[in-house]
N, C-alpha and C positions, 0 to 999 in steps of 0.2 A: 639391318642383318648381316649384311657383306662387312660393315664396320667391326661388328662383335665378332662375327667369325675370323674375320682377319686379324683382330687381336689376339683371339683364343690361338690362331697359328702362330704368331709371335711368340705368344708364350710358351709354347709347346717345346719341348727340348729334344725330343726324338725325331727321328726321320719319318718322313711320310711317304709310303708306298704309292704307287701309281693307281692301285686299287682303291685307296682312300681317296685320292684326287677325283677319282671317277664316281666314286660315291658321293662326295661334297657336290661334284657338279650336278649330278642327278639329282641331287637334293634341292638346289638351289632353283634349276628348272623346273621341277615339278612344284615347288613352292610359288614360283612366278606365276605358272600356269594357273595354279589353284587361286591365286590372288586375282587375276584376271578375270576369271569366271564368277569370284565371289563379287567383286567390285560390279560387274556386268550385271548380275542378278538383283544387288543391292538398288543399283539405279533404276533398274526398269520396277523393281517393287516400288519405288519411292515415286517413280511417273504414273503407276499407276493408282497408290492410294495416298500419295502425298505425305506429308508431315504430322497430319493431325494424329494419329493415334501414337507416333514417337513422342509426340508433346505429350499426350495424355500420359503415356508411361512412365516418362521423366518426371512429370508432377505428382504421380502417385510414389515414385520410388523416393523423390525427394520429400514428400510429408512423412512416409515411414521412416526415412534415415532421423530426420528431426524427432519424431516420437520416440525414436528408439536411442536416440543421443539424450534426450530429455529425462529418460526412465532410468538411466547411469550404464 
């Protein structure tokens, strides 16, 4: 995400105000905090339930994908 944003900033031909830098920084910080909570929640879910449900889900989705691919 940082590389993509940096690339967009390099391509940007105008000037960036301090308010825009502040918004960018707030966005990065909030995205980082949200990602930490999401990963912690997902790891705790896996510790409680394991990969069994995820395995069944992936098998069902894979079979459905194959069926739909064969149908055209």
